[in-house]
DRENLUMRO-429866 format. One line per 4 residues: number of its first residue (from 1); their letters; for each residue x, y, z of C-alpha. Coordinates in pm, 1 decimal, padded with zeros to 6 digits. Layout:
DRENLUMRO-429866
NUM	a	X,Y,Z ~ ...
//
This chain:
DRENLUMRO-429866
1	mltt	15008.3,10567.9,11641.6 ~ 14641.4,10615.3,11523.6 ~ 14489.2,10338.4,11744.3 ~ 14669.4,10537.6,12028.9
5	alwl	14522.9,10846.6,11891.5 ~ 14190.9,10710.7,11909.3 ~ 14201.2,10543.1,12212.6 ~ 14335.2,10904.7,12411.1
9	galy	14015.4,11081.0,12242.8 ~ 13763.2,10852.6,12388.1 ~ 13942.2,10848.8,12706.8 ~ 13927.8,11236.0,12720.2
13	rdqr	13584.4,11239.1,12636.4 ~ 13487.8,11001.1,12907.5 ~ 13689.6,11266.5,13125.3 ~ 13467.6,11548.5,12961.6
17	ksfe	13811.1,11712.0,12840.5 ~ 13637.2,11794.1,12532.8 ~ 13927.9,12019.1,12333.0 ~ 14204.4,11689.8,12379.4
21	aekf	13910.8,11458.3,12306.3 ~ 13830.5,11673.4,11971.2 ~ 14179.8,11714.2,11868.9 ~ 14318.3,11352.8,11901.6
25	lnra	13983.0,11227.1,11756.3 ~ 14045.0,11426.7,11482.1 ~ 14373.3,11342.7,11439.5 ~ 14280.7,10956.1,11435.6
29	engf	13992.6,10994.3,11196.0 ~ 14217.7,11199.4,10963.3 ~ 14477.1,10940.8,10978.0 ~ 14272.6,10637.4,10945.7
33	real	14100.0,10779.0,10646.3 ~ 14399.1,10864.3,10485.3 ~ 14566.4,10513.9,10525.5 ~ 14259.5,10328.9,10471.9
37	gsdn	13995.2,10494.7,10346.2 ~ 13658.3,10659.7,10444.6 ~ 13479.8,10349.5,10424.5 ~ 13682.8,10116.0,10660.8
41	qltl	13551.7,09988.5,10951.9 ~ 13832.9,10147.6,11169.2 ~ 13769.0,10507.0,11040.2 ~ 13398.1,10465.8,11060.5
45	vvme	13469.3,10380.2,11447.6 ~ 13692.0,10675.1,11493.9 ~ 13409.2,10906.7,11304.3 ~ 13124.9,10760.2,11551.8
49	slgn	13320.4,10829.9,11850.2 ~ 13395.5,11197.1,11692.4 ~ 13046.3,11205.1,11638.4 ~ 12912.2,11113.9,11985.3
53	lyvl	13194.4,11359.2,12101.4 ~ 12987.7,11639.8,11917.0 ~ 12644.8,11523.9,12030.3 ~ 12762.5,11520.2,12392.7
57	laky	12895.3,11898.7,12332.4 ~ 12569.4,12001.6,12128.0 ~ 12731.4,12036.5,11815.4 ~ 12478.5,11879.1,11647.7
61	apae	12507.7,12012.4,11270.9 ~ 12905.5,11777.7,11255.8 ~ 12741.0,11527.2,11432.1 ~ 12458.8,11477.4,11203.9
65	nimk	12675.6,11505.3,10923.9 ~ 12932.4,11221.7,11075.9 ~ 12613.6,11015.7,11118.8 ~ 12518.5,11093.6,10748.2
69	aiie	12863.5,10988.5,10621.7 ~ 12841.1,10644.3,10857.6 ~ 12540.0,10560.8,10744.3 ~ 12589.0,10633.7,10360.7
73	ahdd	12947.6,10447.1,10409.6 ~ 12977.8,10167.0,10149.0 ~ 12880.9,09874.9,10326.3 ~ 13119.7,09557.7,10307.1
77	gsep	12912.8,09346.6,10433.0 ~ 13087.1,09313.6,10739.7 ~ 12892.8,09237.4,11100.0 ~ 13085.5,09552.6,11242.3
81	vkvl	13012.2,09818.2,10995.8 ~ 12632.3,09697.0,10997.9 ~ 12587.4,09748.3,11373.3 ~ 12807.7,10098.6,11317.5
85	kvha	12510.6,10183.0,11103.5 ~ 12233.6,10108.2,11320.8 ~ 12452.7,10304.5,11600.2 ~ 12450.5,10596.0,11336.1
89	msrl	12075.9,10584.7,11255.6 ~ 11998.7,10583.8,11628.0 ~ 12231.0,10869.5,11714.7 ~ 12059.8,11041.1,11374.4
93	aqiy	11727.2,11001.8,11549.0 ~ 11844.0,11138.9,11880.9 ~ 12008.0,11455.8,11694.0 ~ 11656.3,11537.0,11518.3
97	qein	11493.3,11495.9,11842.2 ~ 11791.2,11716.5,11994.3 ~ 11729.5,11996.1,11702.6 ~ 11366.6,12015.1,11749.8
101	epsk	11335.0,11800.4,11385.5 ~ 11029.9,11560.0,11492.4 ~ 10931.7,11486.2,11136.9 ~ 11315.3,11393.1,11039.3
105	aket	11341.6,11182.4,11404.0 ~ 11034.0,10995.7,11349.4 ~ 11179.9,10895.0,10990.8 ~ 11511.2,10793.3,11178.5
109	valv	11349.5,10598.8,11431.1 ~ 11154.1,10419.1,11172.2 ~ 11462.5,10358.3,10967.0 ~ 11636.9,10216.4,11307.1
113	krnm	11348.4,10003.2,11368.8 ~ 11350.2,09825.2,11027.7 ~ 11739.2,09745.4,11111.9 ~ 11684.4,09659.6,11470.8
117	hllr	11707.4,09268.2,11351.4 ~ 12076.3,09301.8,11264.1 ~ 12153.6,09397.1,11644.3 ~ 11924.0,09125.8,11736.4
121	rlhs	12149.7,08883.3,11569.1 ~ 12477.1,09032.5,11546.0 ~ 12578.2,09265.6,11884.1 ~ 12372.9,09216.6,12228.6
125	fsly	12513.8,09518.5,12349.8 ~ 12445.2,09764.8,12038.3 ~ 12098.5,09633.5,12082.7 ~ 12083.8,09763.3,12478.0
129	evti	12225.2,10069.8,12370.7 ~ 11994.7,10132.1,12057.9 ~ 11691.1,10040.9,12263.2 ~ 11778.1,10282.4,12540.4
133	ymiq	11800.6,10568.9,12254.6 ~ 11526.6,10474.6,12075.2 ~ 11283.2,10478.4,12378.2 ~ 11442.4,10845.4,12515.8
137	ilas	11334.4,10912.7,12161.3 ~ 10983.0,10757.8,12135.1 ~ 10902.3,10847.6,12513.6 ~ 11011.8,11219.9,12448.8
141	qgql	10729.0,11217.1,12173.1 ~ 10457.4,11061.8,12387.1 ~ 10484.2,10733.0,12196.1 ~ 10466.3,10501.9,12535.2
145	leve	10323.6,10225.4,12372.8 ~ 10587.2,10196.4,12102.8 ~ 10841.9,10236.8,12390.0 ~ 10657.8,09984.8,12549.8
149	qlll	10679.6,09714.5,12264.0 ~ 11028.8,09791.5,12184.8 ~ 11137.4,09733.3,12591.9 ~ 10887.4,09377.3,12566.5
153	etme	11085.8,09268.6,12210.2 ~ 11455.9,09365.4,12380.5 ~ 11352.3,09209.2,12696.7 ~ 11246.7,08867.1,12543.2
157	yckr	11567.1,08899.5,12338.9 ~ 11776.2,08934.6,12636.5 ~ 11606.4,08668.6,12826.1 ~ 11663.6,08436.1,12567.3
161	kegp	12021.6,08541.3,12490.2 ~ 12167.4,08607.0,12827.7 ~ 11941.9,08507.5,13073.1 ~ 11697.8,08619.7,13333.7
165	nhhw	11983.3,08797.5,13568.9 ~ 12144.1,08958.4,13318.5 ~ 12242.1,09318.2,13436.9 ~ 12059.0,09432.7,13037.7
169	wlrm	11760.9,09209.1,13123.5 ~ 11738.9,09343.1,13471.4 ~ 11784.8,09725.8,13335.8 ~ 11521.3,09651.8,13071.9
173	ifql	11264.2,09585.5,13336.6 ~ 11297.7,09877.2,13519.9 ~ 11266.2,10076.1,13223.7 ~ 10969.0,09919.5,13143.7
177	gevy	10832.8,09979.7,13488.7 ~ 10905.4,10356.6,13472.0 ~ 10708.4,10335.0,13102.0 ~ 10408.9,10184.5,13337.2
181	rnqs	10454.6,10432.8,13583.1 ~ 10461.8,10694.2,13329.2 ~ 10134.3,10610.7,13219.8 ~ 09992.3,10565.6,13557.2
185	kvde	09980.3,10161.1,13567.0 ~ 10082.7,10162.6,13868.9 ~ 10042.4,09796.2,13948.6 ~ 10220.9,09650.0,13646.8
189	aemm	10489.5,09908.5,13740.5 ~ 10507.7,09734.8,14096.9 ~ 10521.2,09395.9,13906.1 ~ 10843.6,09524.7,13738.5
193	yl	11013.0,09695.3,14017.3 ~ 10918.0,09377.2,14282.7
//
């Protein structure tokens, strides 16, 4: 029943039915927390889903609290929990960027960068997802050289792990082309697009 509430909440979130999504995700979070504890992996997954809903709704205070709770949760050493924590860090950086707290955003971005190696080792899709969050934040802060470096590192990893025709690698090439275009590096941008 709790898993059903989680999936319904995620489905409604994806359909932009925020009232229904929040209701089901809260039900799932409360149930998992009561049954399994607040540091359990499934509870943290539900919390992340609810936090992501709050980010979409621009309810930044509850989203911030949820992401902090995930980061501070007991680390049982499992790979999924480590990945969830890095996801929460990247979302927290995004929240700080949205609420115009650049120093907190910068601090949290540094924390994410220190933990990116976990994603390279554990979970390719999460690496891609977190990289996208980070390049948006860094670009909005005008740190285009850092964006370029992060993209190059992620591209190298994706190419090695997934191959040069994988859609993540191709998407990173496009993103790097955009960075070059925004820096008026027309020749480099053209090379990415060809």
